[in-house]
VOPAGU-2260 file (C-alpha; in pm, 1 decimal, decimal comma):
REM VOPAGU-2260
SITE   aa  ch    i         X         Y         Z
SITE  MET   A    0    4358,0   -2833,3    -779,2
SITE  THR   A    1    4225,1   -2934,1    -437,3
SITE  GLU   A    2    4411,3   -3146,8    -150,9
SITE  GLY   A    3    4212,6   -3453,2    -247,5
SITE  MET   A    4    4317,9   -3431,1    -584,2
SITE  VAL   A    5    4702,0   -3405,8    -485,4
SITE  ILE   A    6    4642,8   -3675,5    -255,0
SITE  GLU   A    7    4499,0   -3930,4    -523,2
SITE  LEU   A    8    4743,9   -3818,0    -780,7
SITE  ALA   A    9    5037,7   -3889,2    -513,7
SITE  LYS   A   10    4876,1   -4234,6    -384,1
SITE  GLY   A   11    4854,2   -4344,8    -790,2
SITE  ALA   A   12    5217,4   -4241,4    -826,7
SITE  VAL   A   13    5343,7   -4410,2    -535,2
SITE  SER   A   14    5128,7   -4743,6    -603,6
SITE  THR   A   15    5244,7   -4771,8    -974,2
SITE  THR   A   16    5600,4   -4742,0    -870,1
SITE  LEU   A   17    5578,5   -4987,6    -587,8
SITE  MET   A   18    5373,9   -5236,8    -835,2
SITE  LEU   A   19    5673,9   -5171,7   -1115,1
SITE  ALA   A   20    5977,4   -5184,0    -873,8
SITE  GLY   A   21    5835,7   -5449,0    -626,5
SITE  PRO   A   22    5913,2   -5752,5    -818,8
SITE  LEU   A   23    6268,2   -5653,5    -952,8
SITE  LEU   A   24    6383,3   -5552,3    -583,1
SITE  LEU   A   25    6230,3   -5888,0    -423,5
SITE  VAL   A   26    6419,2   -6091,5    -677,8
SITE  SER   A   27    6747,0   -5894,0    -622,4
SITE  LEU   A   28    6699,5   -5951,7    -250,0
SITE  ALA   A   29    6612,2   -6325,7    -251,3
SITE  VAL   A   30    6926,3   -6393,1    -514,0
SITE  GLY   A   31    7137,2   -6180,2    -268,4
SITE  LEU   A   32    7011,4   -6350,0      16,2
SITE  LEU   A   33    7095,6   -6693,5    -140,7
SITE  ILE   A   34    7432,5   -6613,3    -246,1
SITE  SER   A   35    7506,9   -6482,7      72,0
SITE  VAL   A   36    7414,2   -6812,5     246,0
SITE  PHE   A   37    7613,2   -6986,7      -1,1
SITE  GLN   A   38    7928,7   -6751,3      86,5
SITE  ALA   A   39    7871,2   -6804,6     435,1
SITE  ALA   A   40    7855,6   -7177,2     404,2
SITE  THR   A   41    8167,4   -7223,3     172,6
SITE  GLN   A   42    8345,6   -6917,5     312,7
SITE  ILE   A   43    8417,4   -6751,3     -40,0
SITE  ASN   A   44    8426,4   -6402,0     -38,1
SITE  GLU   A   45    8441,5   -6308,8    -386,0
SITE  MET   A   46    8286,0   -5990,3    -468,8
SITE  THR   A   47    8178,2   -6065,0    -828,7
SITE  LEU   A   48    7996,2   -6370,7    -678,1
SITE  THR   A   49    7743,7   -6136,4    -557,6
SITE  PHE   A   50    7705,4   -5925,9    -823,7
SITE  VAL   A   51    7683,3   -6123,2   -1138,4
SITE  PRO   A   52    7375,6   -6333,6   -1026,3
SITE  LYS   A   53    7179,2   -6046,8    -909,7
SITE  VAL   A   54    7234,4   -5867,8   -1253,1
SITE  VAL   A   55    7131,7   -6203,4   -1447,7
SITE  ALA   A   56    6817,0   -6231,3   -1234,2
SITE  THR   A   57    6714,3   -5907,7   -1287,2
SITE  ALA   A   58    6776,1   -5866,6   -1649,5
SITE  VAL   A   59    6567,2   -6222,0   -1706,3
SITE  LEU   A   60    6281,3   -6085,7   -1463,4
SITE  LEU   A   61    6282,5   -5754,1   -1708,4
SITE  ALA   A   62    6275,0   -5952,3   -1986,6
SITE  VAL   A   63    5976,3   -6154,7   -1875,6
SITE  LEU   A   64    5796,7   -5885,8   -1715,0
SITE  GLY   A   65    5861,8   -5612,5   -1936,0
SITE  PRO   A   66    5542,6   -5623,5   -2125,7
SITE  TRP   A   67    5350,4   -5604,6   -1854,2
SITE  MET   A   68    5557,1   -5328,0   -1688,3
SITE  MET   A   69    5543,4   -5105,2   -2001,7
SITE  GLY   A   70    5143,7   -5198,0   -2001,8
SITE  THR   A   71    5126,1   -5074,4   -1652,2
SITE  MET   A   72    5304,4   -4754,8   -1707,2
SITE  LEU   A   73    5122,7   -4645,8   -2059,3
SITE  ASN   A   74    4803,2   -4735,9   -1866,9
SITE  TYR   A   75    4888,3   -4492,7   -1554,3
SITE  THR   A   76    5047,8   -4222,3   -1801,2
SITE  ALA   A   77    4718,6   -4236,0   -2020,5
SITE  GLN   A   78    4491,1   -4190,6   -1708,2
SITE  LEU   A   79    4698,6   -3892,1   -1580,2
SITE  PHE   A   80    4689,8   -3734,9   -1920,3
SITE  ALA   A   81    4296,3   -3786,9   -1962,9
SITE  SER   A   82    4236,2   -3619,7   -1590,6
SITE  LEU   A   83    4504,7   -3347,0   -1658,9
SITE  ASP   A   84    4208,4   -3127,1   -1753,9
SITE  GLY   A   85    4058,9   -3189,4   -1415,9
SITE  PHE   A   86    4376,7   -3075,2   -1255,8
SITE  VAL   A   87    4422,1   -2739,3   -1387,7
SITE  ARG   A   88    4081,7   -2619,8   -1285,2
């Protein structure tokens, strides 16, 4: 296994991770920002007001993007297993 193979393997793993986690993190960030602005405007400091909408938004996004995320993970894993014999040499 050469250095180039290791770098290519790490690059694929990081890009797949960012592709899968990015939408969830961005939606959670956006919902948290909106709730924070609402709390600052109304001076309501309730902890569940920040937690529950983030969980609901993340669950909805997982339900919508779940098949795409699973397909992406399966494609990456299939490519990894297909190129496994090249890594051993």
